[in-house]
C-alpha positions in Angstrom: -188.9 -142.6 -115.6 -186.7 -144.5 -113.2 -187.8 -147.8 -114.7 -187.1 -146.5 -118.2 -183.7 -145.4 -117.2 -182.9 -148.8 -115.7 -184.1 -150.6 -118.8 -182.0 -148.3 -121.1 -178.9 -148.9 -119.0 -179.5 -152.6 -119.0 -179.9 -152.6 -122.8 -176.6 -150.7 -123.3 -174.8 -153.1 -121.0 -176.2 -156.2 -122.7 -175.8 -154.8 -126.3 -172.7 -152.6 -126.5 -172.4 -150.3 -129.5 -171.0 -152.2 -132.5 -167.6 -151.1 -134.0 -167.5 -150.7 -137.7 -164.0 -152.1 -137.9 -162.0 -152.4 -141.1 -159.3 -154.7 -142.3 -155.8 -153.2 -142.4 -152.9 -154.9 -144.1 -149.5 -153.7 -142.8 -146.2 -154.2 -144.6 -143.7 -152.6 -142.1 -140.0 -151.9 -142.1 -138.0 -153.5 -139.3 -135.8 -151.9 -136.7 -136.6 -148.5 -135.2 -139.2 -147.9 -138.0 -141.3 -150.8 -136.5 -141.4 -149.0 -133.1 -143.4 -146.2 -134.5 -145.5 -148.4 -136.8 -146.5 -150.4 -133.8 -148.0 -147.3 -132.2 -150.3 -146.9 -135.2 -151.2 -150.6 -135.1 -152.1 -150.6 -131.4 -154.3 -147.5 -131.9 -156.0 -149.1 -134.9 -156.6 -152.3 -132.9 -158.1 -150.3 -130.0 -160.6 -148.8 -132.5 -161.9 -152.2 -133.5 -159.9 -152.7 -136.7 -158.4 -156.1 -137.7 -154.7 -155.9 -138.4 -152.6 -158.2 -140.5 -148.8 -157.8 -140.5 -146.5 -159.3 -143.1 -143.1 -160.1 -141.8 -139.9 -161.9 -143.0 -139.0 -165.0 -141.0 -135.8 -163.4 -139.8 -137.4 -160.2 -138.5 -135.5 -158.6 -135.6 -138.2 -156.6 -134.0 -141.4 -157.7 -135.6 -142.8 -160.6 -133.6 -144.9 -163.4 -135.1 -147.4 -163.3 -132.3 -149.2 -160.3 -130.8 -152.6 -159.5 -129.3 -152.7 -156.5 -131.5 -152.4 -158.2 -134.9 -152.1 -161.5 -136.7 -149.1 -162.1 -138.8 -148.2 -163.6 -142.1 -144.6 -164.9 -142.0 -142.7 -165.3 -145.3 -139.5 -167.4 -145.4 -136.9 -164.8 -146.3 -133.6 -163.2 -145.3 -134.9 -159.6 -145.8 -135.1 -158.8 -142.1 -132.5 -157.2 -139.9 -129.6 -159.4 -138.8 -128.7 -158.2 -135.3 -125.1 -159.4 -135.5 -124.5 -158.0 -139.0 -126.1 -154.7 -138.0 -123.8 -154.5 -134.9 -120.8 -155.1 -137.1 -122.0 -152.5 -139.6 -122.3 -149.9 -136.8 -118.8 -150.7 -135.5 -117.4 -150.3 -139.0 -119.2 -146.9 -139.4 -117.8 -145.6 -136.2 -114.3 -146.8 -136.9 -114.3 -145.3 -140.4 -115.4 -141.9 -139.0 -112.7 -142.1 -136.3 -110.0 -143.0 -138.8 -109.4 -139.4 -139.6 -110.8 -136.7 -141.9 -108.9 -137.9 -144.9 -110.6 -138.0 -148.3 -110.1 -141.8 -148.4 -111.8 -142.2 -145.0 -114.8 -140.2 -146.1 -115.1 -142.1 -149.4 -114.9 -145.4 -147.6 -117.7 -144.3 -145.3 -119.9 -143.2 -148.2 -119.2 -146.4 -150.1 -120.1 -148.5 -147.0 -123.4 -146.7 -146.6 -124.2 -147.0 -150.4 -123.4 -150.7 -150.4 -125.5 -151.3 -147.3 -128.5 -149.6 -148.9 -128.0 -151.4 -152.1 -128.0 -154.8 -150.3 -131.0 -153.8 -148.2 -133.0 -152.9 -151.3 -132.0 -156.0 -153.1 -133.1 -158.3 -150.2 -136.4 -156.5 -149.9 -137.2 -156.9 -153.6 -136.3 -160.6 -153.4 -138.9 -160.9 -150.6 -141.5 -159.1 -152.7 -140.7 -161.2 -155.8 -141.2 -164.4 -153.7 -144.6 -163.0 -152.6 -145.6 -162.1 -156.2 -144.6 -165.6 -157.4 -146.4 -167.4 -154.6 -149.9 -167.8 -156.2 -151.4 -169.3 -153.1 -150.3 -166.4 -150.9 -151.4 -163.8 -153.4 -154.8 -165.4 -153.8 -155.3 -165.5 -150.0 -154.3 -161.8 -149.8 -156.9 -160.9 -152.5 -159.6 -163.0 -150.8 -158.9 -161.3 -147.5 -160.7 -158.1 -148.8 -158.4 -155.6 -147.0 -159.6 -152.0 -146.9 -156.2 -150.4 -147.0 -152.5 -151.0 -147.0 -150.4 -149.2 -144.4 -146.7 -149.3 -145.1 -143.4 -147.6 -144.6 -141.9 -146.5 -147.9 -138.4 -146.6 -146.6 -137.9 -149.9 -148.4 -140.8 -150.0 -150.8 -142.1 -153.6 -150.6 -145.4 -152.5 -149.1 -145.9 -149.9 -151.9 -145.3 -152.5 -154.6 -147.6 -155.1 -153.0 -150.3 -152.6 -152.3 -150.5 -151.7 -156.0 -150.3 -155.3 -157.0 -153.4 -156.0 -154.9 -155.1 -152.8 -156.1 -155.7 -151.4 -152.6 -155.8 -147.9 -151.3 -152.4 -146.9 -149.9 -151.4 -145.0 -146.8 -147.7 -144.3 -146.1 -146.2 -144.0 -142.6 -143.3 -141.9 -143.9 -140.3 -139.9 -143.4 -138.0 -141.5 -146.0 -138.6 -143.2 -149.3 -136.2 -145.3 -151.3 -135.0 -142.1 -152.9 -134.5 -140.0 -149.8 -136.7 -137.6 -147.7 -140.4 -138.0 -148.4 -141.2 -134.5 -149.5 -138.8 -134.7 -152.5 -141.0 -137.4 -154.0 -144.2 -135.4 -154.3 -143.7 -131.7 -153.3 -141.8 -128.9 -155.0 -138.4 -128.6 -153.2 -136.6 -125.4 -154.4 -132.9 -125.7 -153.6 -132.7 -122.0 -152.8 -134.3 -122.5 -149.4 -135.0 -126.2 -148.9 -131.8 -127.8 -147.5 -130.9 -131.2 -149.0 -130.7 -133.9 -146.3 -127.1 -134.4 -145.3 -126.1 -130.8 -146.1 -126.8 -129.7 -142.5 -127.9 -126.3 -143.8 -130.9 -124.2 -142.8 -133.5 -122.4 -144.9 -131.4 -119.3 -144.7 -128.5 -119.9 -147.1 -125.7 -117.7 -148.4 -124.6 -118.0 -152.0 -121.9 -120.5 -151.2 -124.3 -122.5 -149.0 -126.7 -122.7 -151.9 -123.7 -124.0 -154.0 -123.1 -126.6 -151.3 -126.8 -127.5 -151.2 -126.8 -128.0 -155.0 -123.8 -130.3 -154.7 -125.4 -132.4 -152.1 -128.5 -132.7 -154.2 -126.4 -133.8 -157.2 -124.6 -136.4 -154.9 -128.1 -137.7 -153.8 -129.1 -138.0 -157.4 -126.0 -140.1 -158.2 -126.7 -142.4 -155.2 -130.2 -142.9 -156.6 -128.7 -143.9 -160.0 -126.3 -146.4 -158.5 -128.4 -147.8 -155.6 -132.1 -147.4 -156.3 -132.5 -147.5 -160.1 -130.6 -150.8 -160.7 -132.8 -152.5 -158.1 -136.3 -151.1 -158.6 -136.4 -150.2 -162.3 -136.1 -153.8 -163.7 -138.3 -155.2 -160.9 -141.2 -152.7 -161.7 -140.8 -153.2 -165.4 -141.1 -156.9 -164.9 -144.2 -156.9 -162.8 -145.9 -153.6 -163.7 -144.9 -152.9 -167.3 -142.2 -151.1 -169.2 -144.2 -147.8 -169.2 -144.3 -147.6 -165.4 -141.6 -145.9 -163.3 -141.2 -147.2 -159.8 -141.6 -143.7 -158.2 -145.0 -143.3 -159.8 -146.2 -146.1 -157.5 -145.0 -144.1 -154.4 -146.3 -140.8 -155.7 -149.8 -142.2 -156.3 -150.3 -143.1 -152.6 -153.5 -141.7 -151.2 -152.2 -140.3 -147.9 -148.6 -139.6 -146.6 -148.5 -139.6 -142.8 -145.3 -137.6 -142.2 -143.4 -138.3 -138.9 -142.4 -134.7 -138.7 -143.8 -131.2 -138.9 -142.7 -127.5 -139.1 -141.7 -127.4 -135.5 -139.0 -129.9 -136.4 -138.5 -129.1 -140.2 -137.8 -125.8 -141.8 -140.8 -124.2 -143.7 -141.2 -125.6 -147.2 -143.8 -126.4 -149.9 -146.2 -129.3 -149.1 -149.1 -131.1 -150.7 -152.8 -131.7 -149.7 -152.4 -135.4 -149.1 -149.5 -134.9 -146.7 -150.7 -135.3 -143.1 -148.2 -134.2 -140.4 -148.2 -136.4 -137.2 -144.9 -135.4 -135.6 -144.9 -136.6 -132.0 -147.7 -139.1 -132.5 -145.8 -141.7 -130.4 -145.3 -139.2 -127.5 -147.4 -139.6 -124.4 -147.4 -138.4 -120.8 -144.9 -140.1 -118.5 -145.9 -142.9 -116.1 -144.6 -143.3 -112.6 -141.2 -145.0 -112.4 -140.5 -148.2 -110.5 -139.7 -147.7 -106.8 -136.0 -148.5 -107.3 -135.6 -146.1 -110.2 -137.7 -143.4 -108.5 -135.5 -143.6 -105.4 -132.4 -143.2 -107.5 -133.8 -140.2 -109.3 -134.9 -138.6 -106.1 -131.4 -139.1 -104.6 -130.1 -136.5 -107.1 -131.6 -133.7 -105.0 -131.5 -130.3 -106.6 -129.0 -131.3 -109.2 -131.3 -133.5 -111.2 -130.7 -136.4 -113.6 -129.0 -137.0 -117.0 -130.4 -139.7 -119.2 -128.2 -141.4 -121.9 -129.3 -143.9 -124.5 -128.2 -144.6 -128.0 -131.5 -146.2 -129.0 -132.6 -149.8 -129.6 -130.2 -150.5 -132.5 -126.9 -149.5 -130.8 -126.2 -151.2 -127.6 -122.6 -150.1 -127.0 -119.8 -147.8 -128.2 -116.1 -148.6 -128.6 -114.6 -149.2 -125.2 -112.3 -146.2 -125.2 -115.3 -143.8 -125.9 -117.3 -145.4 -123.1 -114.4 -145.0 -120.7 -114.2 -141.3 -121.5 -117.9 -140.7 -121.2 -118.0 -142.5 -117.9 -115.1 -140.5 -116.6 -116.9 -137.3 -117.7 -120.1 -138.3 -116.0 -118.2 -139.1 -112.8 -117.2 -135.4 -112.4 -120.8 -134.1 -112.4 -123.0 -133.6 -109.3 -126.0 -134.9 -111.2 -127.1 -138.6 -111.2 -126.8 -140.4 -114.5 -129.0 -143.2 -115.9 -127.3 -144.8 -118.9 -128.5 -147.6 -121.1 -125.4 -149.6 -121.8 -124.9 -153.3 -122.5 -121.2 -153.4 -123.1 -118.3 -153.9 -120.7 -118.7 -151.9 -117.4 -116.3 -148.9 -117.7 -113.5 -148.8 -115.2 -114.0 -145.0 -114.8 -117.6 -145.3 -113.9 -118.6 -143.0 -111.0 -120.9 -143.7 -108.1 -123.4 -141.3 -109.5 -124.0 -143.4 -112.7 -126.5 -146.2 -113.0 -126.1 -148.6 -115.9 -129.2 -150.4 -117.2 -129.8 -152.9 -120.0 -133.1 -151.1 -120.7 -134.7 -147.9 -119.5 -138.2 -146.4 -119.7 -137.1 -143.5 -121.9 -140.5 -141.7 -122.2 -141.1 -141.9 -118.4 -137.7 -140.6 -117.5 -137.8 -137.8 -120.0 -141.2 -136.7 -118.5 -139.8 -136.7 -115.0 -139.4 -133.2 -113.5 -135.8 -134.0 -112.3 -134.5 -134.9 -115.8 -132.2 -132.1 -117.0 -130.4 -133.3 -120.1 -130.9 -136.2 -122.6 -127.7 -137.6 -124.2 -128.9 -139.3 -127.4 -127.9 -140.6 -130.9 -130.5 -138.5 -132.7 -133.1 -141.1 -133.9 -136.4 -139.4 -134.8 -138.4 -141.1 -132.1 -136.0 -140.0 -129.3 -135.8 -136.4 -130.6 -139.5 -136.1 -130.8 -140.0 -137.4 -127.2 -137.3 -134.9 -126.0 -139.3 -132.1 -127.7 -142.6 -133.3 -126.2 -141.2 -133.3 -122.7 -139.0 -130.2 -123.2 -135.6 -131.8 -122.4 -132.6 -130.3 -124.1 -130.1 -132.5 -125.9 -126.5 -133.5 -126.1 -126.1 -135.2 -129.5 -123.8 -138.1 -130.4 -125.1 -139.0 -133.9 -123.7 -142.2 -135.4 -125.2 -142.9 -138.8 -128.1 -142.5 -141.2 -130.4 -139.5 -140.5 -129.2 -138.9 -137.0 -126.7 -136.1 -138.0 -129.5 -134.5 -140.0 -131.9 -134.6 -137.1 -129.4 -133.0 -134.7 -128.4 -130.3 -137.2 -132.0 -129.1 -137.0 -132.0 -129.2 -133.2 -128.7 -127.4 -133.1 -130.0 -124.7 -135.5 -132.9 -124.1 -133.0 -130.5 -123.8 -130.1 -131.8 -126.8 -128.1 -128.8 -129.2 -128.7 -125.1 -129.4 -128.4 -123.7 -131.8 -131.0 -120.5 -133.9 -130.8 -118.7 -135.9 -133.4 -118.1 -139.5 -132.6 -114.8 -139.3 -134.5 -113.4 -136.7 -132.0 -115.4 -137.1 -128.8 -113.3 -137.4 -125.6 -113.7 -136.9 -121.9 -113.0 -133.1 -122.0 -115.2 -132.1 -124.9 -118.0 -134.4 -123.8 -118.0 -132.9 -120.3 -117.9 -129.4 -121.7 -120.9 -130.1 -123.9 -123.0 -131.6 -121.1 -122.1 -128.7 -118.7 -123.1 -126.1 -121.4 -126.5 -127.7 -121.9 -127.0 -128.1 -118.1 -126.1 -124.6 -117.0 -127.0 -122.4 -120.0 -130.7 -121.8 -119.4 -131.3 -120.9 -123.1 -131.2 -124.6 -124.1 -134.0 -125.5 -121.8 -136.0 -122.4 -122.4 -135.9 -122.9 -126.2 -136.8 -126.5 -125.9 -139.8 -125.6 -123.6 -140.9 -123.3 -126.4 -140.7 -126.1 -128.9 -142.6 -128.4 -126.5 -145.4 -125.8 -126.1 -145.7 -125.4 -129.9 -145.9 -129.2 -130.4 -148.6 -129.7 -127.8 -150.7 -126.7 -128.8 -152.7 -128.3 -131.6 -156.5 -128.6 -132.2 -156.1 -132.4 -132.5 -153.6 -134.9 -131.2 -151.2 -136.2 -133.9 -152.2 -139.8 -133.3 -155.9 -139.0 -133.6 -155.1 -137.1 -136.8 -153.3 -140.1 -138.2 -156.2 -142.4 -137.3 -158.8 -140.0 -138.9 -157.0 -140.1 -142.2 -156.4 -143.9 -142.2 -160.1 -144.4 -141.5 -161.0 -141.7 -144.1 -159.2 -143.7 -146.8 -160.9 -146.9 -145.6 -164.4 -145.2 -145.7 -163.9 -143.6 -149.1 -161.8 -146.3 -150.8 -158.9 -143.9 -151.2 -158.4 -140.1 -151.5 -157.7 -139.4 -155.1 -159.1 -135.9 -154.8 -156.1 -134.9 -152.6 -153.5 -136.5 -154.9 -151.6 -134.3 -157.4 -151.3 -135.6 -161.0 -147.9 -134.0 -161.4 -146.1 -137.4 -161.0 -147.6 -138.4 -164.4 -145.8 -135.6 -166.1 -142.3 -135.9 -167.6 -139.5 -133.6 -166.5 -140.0 -131.5 -169.6 -143.8 -131.2 -169.0 -143.4 -130.6 -165.2 -141.1 -127.7 -165.8 -143.1 -126.4 -168.8 -140.0 -126.7 -171.0 -142.1 -127.8 -173.9 -144.5 -124.9 -173.4 -141.5 -122.4 -173.2 -140.0 -124.0 -176.3 -143.3 -123.7 -178.2 -143.8 -120.1 -177.2 -140.2 -119.3 -178.1 -140.6 -120.9 -181.5 -143.8 -118.9 -182.0 -142.1 -115.6 -181.1 -139.1 -116.5 -183.3 -141.5 -117.3 -186.2 -143.5 -114.1 -185.7 -140.3 -112.1 -185.7 -139.0 -114.0 -188.7 -142.3 -113.3 -190.6 -142.2 -109.6 -189.4 -138.7 -109.1 -190.7 -139.5 -110.8 -194.0 -142.5 -108.5 -194.3 -140.5 -105.4 -193.6 -137.9 -106.5 -196.1 -140.6 -107.2 -198.7 -142.2 -103.8 -198.1 -138.9 -102.0 -198.1 -137.9 -103.6 -201.4 -141.3 -102.7 -202.9 -141.2 -99.1 -201.8 -137.6 -98.8 -202.9 -138.4 -100.3 -206.4 -141.3 -97.8 -206.9 -139.2 -94.8 -205.9 -136.5 -95.9 -208.3 -139.0 -96.4 -211.1 -140.4 -92.8 -210.6 -136.9 -91.3 -210.7 -136.2 -93.1 -214.0 
């Protein structure tokens, strides 16, 4: 028996179990979206899959070389321009701070609309160059990929996936038309708040009016930003009878970067897989220098502040006010800040070019997280149970914080009006009102109490699509219906016509019978 055991162990060592790895083609979005896509790529790589990432030559975050994937670089200007993005952020902040006038708000909306229009245009130029590059397209077809994994925020990966005829998995929160659910799931405006409205699922009459108005505004944005870009492109390459959203709606699996701990309850679909918090993980030990600084806070604890990877600094006067507010607190502060060192900075505040956000949020001495409201940061705060002070700047950040505020785990400030006093008041409220931490701990417990880890769930469904060459049995066919068919307007019109016809025939019959009876009685009298 001993000898047999030794032989068996030797065999396992010499011949490790083979991994039935697949080939995954990834068309990511740059910026913060790449950060969470990279989590999926690393996990797929660890499971033995071969990953290929397509990137524009001017990518900001997506590197050409990695031990987790091989890359295909396309000469293009569709990536993120760091300087241009920094200028855009500054413009956004200045517009918001210019006052609450109608002109300021219109200028802000126009700037956002124009930015998205240009982003979509550049992305389609990249995809067009790929489609016209016969050598590249032939190499992509010959590679025999099993699945396309893409972020539908820009849509290039969706278009290329359909062009190659491959199964499609979306790493989604947003599409080119807005929040992902609106593309495939029923979204009644009576209790599903439109993104940007900052409403909850419990709306009064006038709030439902507001919700409808925001929905109408979103529709107008689609007509002036998305339609002019994607409609002619899809008609050129896929045919006049194809609408661009059909290509998104026919995706096999939607991996949603949220769930109903974060979102309000709403209708969903069988091919939507929720993986909120998939990027979250237990904290690792801090470096000795950082741990010493954290421990020096004593019983007061630590405050963490970062505005994410895309925003390195705020206007100088705001940073001066924030630094002055921090200086009045007994807590130690760790602040990711790359701008000019504020003159009001206190001895309790440590400025860093980069900080280990997840590890700090998981430290028992961390009391409050001051953040901009990006999805990744909010999810990590929920995972580690750290309440928030919000300073949303742009895009979906205000929307994310409105949900956190509604759940009582965040205090939100407006960058247009933030100053030393209201910032200090907000931080103190979250620090010393125990309800913020208690409610965030409840959210954390709910997020962690799952039968399967979100990342494992995402991997299962990606591999499911690879094994079965798609998942059409989970996909609704509603996207093939017109507006009239989807809402059964044609059926109601038909039934109404039938009822009217029956009533008409009935009335004619009554008139005929009445005339006949009347004519007989008249004849008898005569």
